[in-house]
C-alpha positions as CSV (number, residue, x, y, z in Angstrom):
1,M,204.8,140.8,49.2
2,S,203.9,138.8,46.0
3,T,200.5,137.4,45.3
4,T,199.9,134.1,43.6
5,T,197.0,133.8,41.1
6,I,195.3,130.4,41.0
7,A,193.9,129.6,37.5
8,A,190.3,128.4,37.5
9,A,189.9,124.7,36.7
10,P,188.5,124.1,33.2
11,P,184.9,123.0,33.1
12,V,184.2,119.3,33.1
13,P,182.6,118.3,29.9
14,R,179.1,116.9,30.3
15,V,179.0,113.2,29.3
16,E,175.7,111.9,28.0
17,T,174.6,108.4,28.7
18,P,173.5,106.3,25.6
19,L,169.8,106.7,26.7
20,Q,170.2,110.5,26.9
21,R,171.9,110.6,23.6
22,F,169.2,108.5,22.0
23,V,166.4,110.7,23.4
24,S,168.1,113.9,22.3
25,E,168.7,112.6,18.8
26,F,165.2,111.3,18.5
27,C,163.6,114.6,19.7
28,A,165.7,116.5,17.2
29,S,163.1,115.6,14.6
30,R,159.9,117.6,15.1
31,L,158.0,115.3,12.8
32,A,159.1,112.2,14.7
33,L,158.1,113.8,18.0
34,L,154.7,114.8,16.5
35,G,154.2,111.3,15.3
36,L,155.0,109.9,18.7
37,L,152.6,112.2,20.4
38,I,149.8,111.4,18.0
39,F,150.4,107.7,18.3
40,T,150.4,107.9,22.1
41,F,147.2,109.9,22.0
42,I,145.6,107.2,19.7
43,V,146.7,104.4,22.0
44,V,145.3,106.2,25.1
45,I,141.9,106.9,23.5
46,A,141.7,103.4,22.2
47,V,142.4,101.9,25.7
48,L,139.8,104.3,27.3
49,A,137.2,103.7,24.6
50,P,134.7,102.0,26.9
51,W,134.7,105.0,29.2
52,I,134.9,108.0,26.7
53,A,132.9,106.7,23.8
54,P,129.4,108.3,23.6
55,Q,127.9,104.8,23.2
56,N,128.8,101.2,22.8
57,P,128.2,100.9,19.0
58,Y,127.8,97.1,19.2
59,D,125.3,96.9,22.0
60,L,122.0,96.5,20.3
61,A,120.1,98.0,23.3
62,Q,121.8,101.3,22.6
63,L,121.1,101.5,18.9
64,D,118.1,103.0,17.1
65,I,117.6,102.1,13.4
66,M,115.8,105.4,12.9
67,D,119.1,107.2,13.5
68,G,120.7,105.4,10.5
69,R,122.9,107.4,8.1
70,M,122.6,110.7,10.0
71,E,124.9,113.5,9.0
72,P,127.8,114.7,11.2
73,G,126.6,117.1,13.9
74,T,123.0,115.8,14.0
75,V,121.2,115.2,17.3
76,G,119.8,111.7,17.4
77,G,116.8,110.2,19.2
78,A,119.0,109.1,22.1
79,G,119.5,112.8,22.9
80,F,123.2,113.2,22.2
81,T,125.0,114.7,19.1
82,Y,126.5,112.4,16.5
83,W,129.6,114.5,15.9
84,L,130.8,112.2,13.1
85,G,127.4,111.0,11.9
86,T,126.1,107.4,12.0
87,D,126.2,104.4,9.8
88,D,123.3,102.5,8.2
89,Q,122.4,100.8,11.5
90,G,122.4,103.9,13.6
91,R,125.8,103.4,15.2
92,D,127.7,106.5,16.3
93,M,130.8,106.7,14.0
94,L,132.9,108.4,16.7
95,S,132.3,105.5,19.1
96,G,132.8,103.0,16.2
97,I,136.2,104.5,15.5
98,L,137.3,104.4,19.1
99,Y,136.3,100.8,19.4
100,G,137.8,100.0,16.0
101,L,141.1,101.4,17.0
102,R,141.3,98.9,19.9
103,I,140.9,96.0,17.5
104,S,143.3,97.4,14.8
105,L,146.1,98.2,17.4
106,T,145.6,94.9,19.1
107,V,145.9,92.9,15.9
108,G,148.8,95.0,14.6
109,A,150.9,95.0,17.7
110,G,150.1,91.4,18.7
111,S,151.0,90.0,15.3
112,A,154.2,92.1,15.1
113,I,155.4,90.9,18.5
114,I,154.8,87.3,17.9
115,A,156.3,87.5,14.4
116,C,159.3,89.2,15.9
117,L,159.8,86.5,18.4
118,V,159.6,83.7,15.9
119,G,161.6,85.5,13.1
120,A,164.3,86.7,15.4
121,S,164.8,83.3,17.0
122,L,165.0,81.6,13.6
123,G,167.3,84.3,12.2
124,M,169.7,83.9,15.2
125,I,169.8,80.1,14.8
126,A,170.5,80.4,11.1
127,A,173.3,82.9,11.5
128,Y,174.9,81.0,14.5
129,A,174.6,77.5,13.2
130,G,175.4,78.2,9.5
131,G,175.8,75.3,7.1
132,R,172.7,73.3,6.1
133,T,170.6,74.9,8.9
134,D,171.2,78.4,7.6
135,S,170.6,77.3,4.0
136,L,167.3,75.6,4.9
137,L,165.9,78.4,6.9
138,M,166.9,81.0,4.3
139,R,165.3,79.1,1.5
140,L,162.1,79.1,3.6
141,V,162.5,82.9,4.0
142,D,163.0,83.3,0.3
143,L,159.9,81.2,-0.4
144,Q,157.9,83.3,2.0
145,L,159.0,86.6,0.6
146,S,158.4,85.5,-2.9
147,F,154.6,85.6,-2.3
148,P,152.7,88.9,-2.0
149,A,151.8,89.3,1.7
150,I,148.2,90.2,1.0
151,L,147.7,87.2,-1.3
152,A,149.3,84.8,1.2
153,A,147.1,86.2,4.0
154,L,144.0,85.8,1.9
155,M,144.8,82.2,1.2
156,I,145.4,81.5,4.9
157,L,142.2,83.2,6.0
158,A,140.1,81.5,3.3
159,F,141.2,78.2,4.9
160,L,141.0,79.3,8.6
161,G,138.0,81.6,8.4
162,K,137.3,84.9,10.2
163,G,138.3,85.7,13.7
164,I,140.9,87.9,15.5
165,F,143.0,84.9,16.4
166,N,143.0,83.7,12.8
167,V,144.0,87.2,11.5
168,V,146.9,87.4,13.9
169,L,148.0,83.9,12.9
170,A,147.9,84.8,9.2
171,L,149.8,88.0,9.8
172,V,152.5,86.2,11.8
173,I,152.9,83.7,9.0
174,V,153.4,86.4,6.3
175,E,155.6,88.7,8.5
176,W,158.1,86.4,10.3
177,A,160.5,86.2,7.3
178,Y,161.2,90.0,7.5
179,Y,162.5,89.7,11.0
180,A,164.4,86.5,10.3
181,R,166.3,88.1,7.3
182,T,167.1,91.3,9.3
183,V,168.4,89.5,12.3
184,R,170.4,87.0,10.3
185,G,172.2,89.8,8.5
186,S,173.1,91.6,11.8
187,A,174.0,88.3,13.5
188,L,176.4,87.2,10.8
189,V,178.4,90.4,11.4
190,E,178.3,90.1,15.2
191,R,179.2,86.4,15.4
192,R,182.7,87.2,14.1
193,R,183.4,89.6,16.9
194,E,185.8,88.8,19.7
195,Y,183.2,88.6,22.5
196,I,181.4,85.7,20.7
197,E,184.7,83.8,20.2
198,A,185.5,84.4,23.9
199,A,182.1,83.0,24.9
200,Q,182.7,79.9,22.7
201,C,186.1,79.4,24.2
202,L,184.6,79.4,27.7
203,A,182.2,76.6,26.5
204,L,179.1,78.6,27.3
205,P,175.8,77.0,26.3
206,T,174.7,77.8,22.7
207,S,171.3,79.2,23.9
208,R,173.1,81.6,26.3
209,I,175.5,82.8,23.6
210,I,172.6,83.4,21.1
211,F,170.1,85.1,23.3
212,R,172.2,86.8,26.0
213,H,175.3,87.9,24.0
214,L,174.3,87.9,20.3
215,L,170.7,89.0,20.3
216,P,171.2,92.3,22.3
217,N,173.7,93.5,19.8
218,C,171.2,92.9,17.0
219,L,168.3,94.9,18.6
220,P,168.7,98.3,16.8
221,P,167.7,97.0,13.3
222,L,165.1,94.7,14.9
223,I,163.5,97.7,16.6
224,V,163.3,99.6,13.4
225,V,161.8,96.7,11.4
226,G,159.4,96.0,14.2
227,T,158.1,99.5,14.3
228,M,157.5,99.5,10.5
229,Q,155.9,96.1,10.6
230,V,153.3,97.3,13.2
231,A,152.1,99.9,10.7
232,R,152.2,97.3,7.9
233,A,150.2,94.8,10.0
234,I,147.5,97.4,10.7
235,A,147.2,98.2,7.0
236,L,147.1,94.5,6.1
237,E,144.4,93.8,8.7
238,A,142.4,96.7,7.4
239,T,142.6,95.4,3.9
240,L,141.6,91.9,4.9
241,S,138.6,93.2,6.9
242,F,137.6,95.4,4.0
243,L,137.6,92.4,1.7
244,G,135.4,90.5,4.2
245,L,138.0,88.0,5.5
246,G,139.3,89.8,8.6
247,V,137.6,90.3,11.9
248,P,133.9,89.5,12.4
249,I,131.3,92.1,12.4
250,T,130.8,91.7,16.1
251,E,134.4,93.0,16.7
252,P,134.9,95.5,14.0
253,S,138.2,97.2,13.1
254,L,138.8,100.3,11.1
255,G,138.9,98.3,7.9
256,L,135.5,96.8,8.5
257,L,134.1,100.3,9.3
258,I,135.4,101.6,6.0
259,A,133.8,98.6,4.2
260,N,130.4,99.3,5.9
261,G,130.2,102.7,4.2
262,Y,131.7,101.8,0.8
263,E,128.3,101.2,-0.9
264,Y,127.0,104.6,0.3
265,M,129.9,106.7,-1.0
266,L,128.1,107.4,-4.4
267,S,124.9,108.4,-2.6
268,G,126.6,111.2,-0.6
269,K,127.0,109.4,2.7
270,Y,130.8,109.9,2.7
271,W,131.3,110.1,6.4
272,I,130.6,106.4,7.0
273,S,133.9,105.5,5.3
274,F,135.7,108.8,5.3
275,Y,136.3,109.3,9.1
276,P,137.5,105.7,9.7
277,G,139.8,106.0,6.7
278,I,141.3,109.2,8.2
279,A,141.8,107.5,11.5
280,L,143.5,104.6,9.8
281,L,145.7,107.0,7.8
282,V,146.8,109.1,10.8
283,T,147.6,105.9,12.8
284,I,149.8,104.4,10.1
285,V,151.5,107.8,9.2
286,S,152.3,108.5,12.9
287,I,153.9,105.0,13.3
288,N,156.0,105.5,10.1
289,L,157.2,108.9,11.3
290,V,158.5,107.3,14.5
291,G,160.0,104.4,12.6
292,D,161.9,106.7,10.1
293,Q,163.5,108.6,13.0
294,L,164.4,105.4,14.8
295,R,166.1,104.2,11.6
296,D,168.1,107.4,11.4
297,V,169.1,107.4,15.1
298,L,170.0,103.7,15.4
299,N,171.7,103.5,12.1
300,P,173.2,106.9,11.2
301,R,174.6,105.5,7.9
302,L,171.0,105.4,6.5
303,K,170.3,109.0,7.6
304,K,168.9,111.0,4.7
């Protein structure tokens, strides 16, 4: 009596979805993962600032001028320890940094989102329409990019004045051109693809072709540029506030906190500017780490 041996079926290869592949490639960089964790932590503490900050540093009823310029670790008259010291008006620096992060992140993210919407829309229209429309819009982009961003923002704020809304508007004006040029370059490649020609043959509305078929395929470079521009917007806002043309003193950002302690640096009161500067540096570096890895994952040809 013969026996028949049945061979085992070969294992079925595991197929990763695009999202799983993206997550695995992004997490392959420890620096990018560290940057994402740090930035997430910064966002969380900024959102929870009213509940976790030792004091509201801009509520006059909670301030004591006698606690001004206390060194880090000193116990103040209010009974709690100023772990990062105080500024010249007796405001707790730790609380000031937590509240300042809220303004810096709001201005940076808000201006980047609005500039992305404006720039991406104009870039799409320029690439799809072509001809005189493309030439006109690209000349505007070239004109915008020919001016240094900080100089253009200073001129705008000198005319508009201080205020969070004015800072966001100024940053949108100086940032939209980056998104427009990036999206136009990607859209020029995509509009020659077969699916765009098929949509045109079906006589689909132009707005539907642009925003439903063309734009989704231009998102990878747009995501990378958007991430980098958030960090750039935060740095620009800090520079404008440091120069006195940014947010008002009643709603301070990290840049204004740094400016408040600048005149005391030579007298040894380093902590008034030092700790807000460290917070600003860590925030920008963490965003850039995430942006670098997104660039490598979404466009492997640029991988270092």
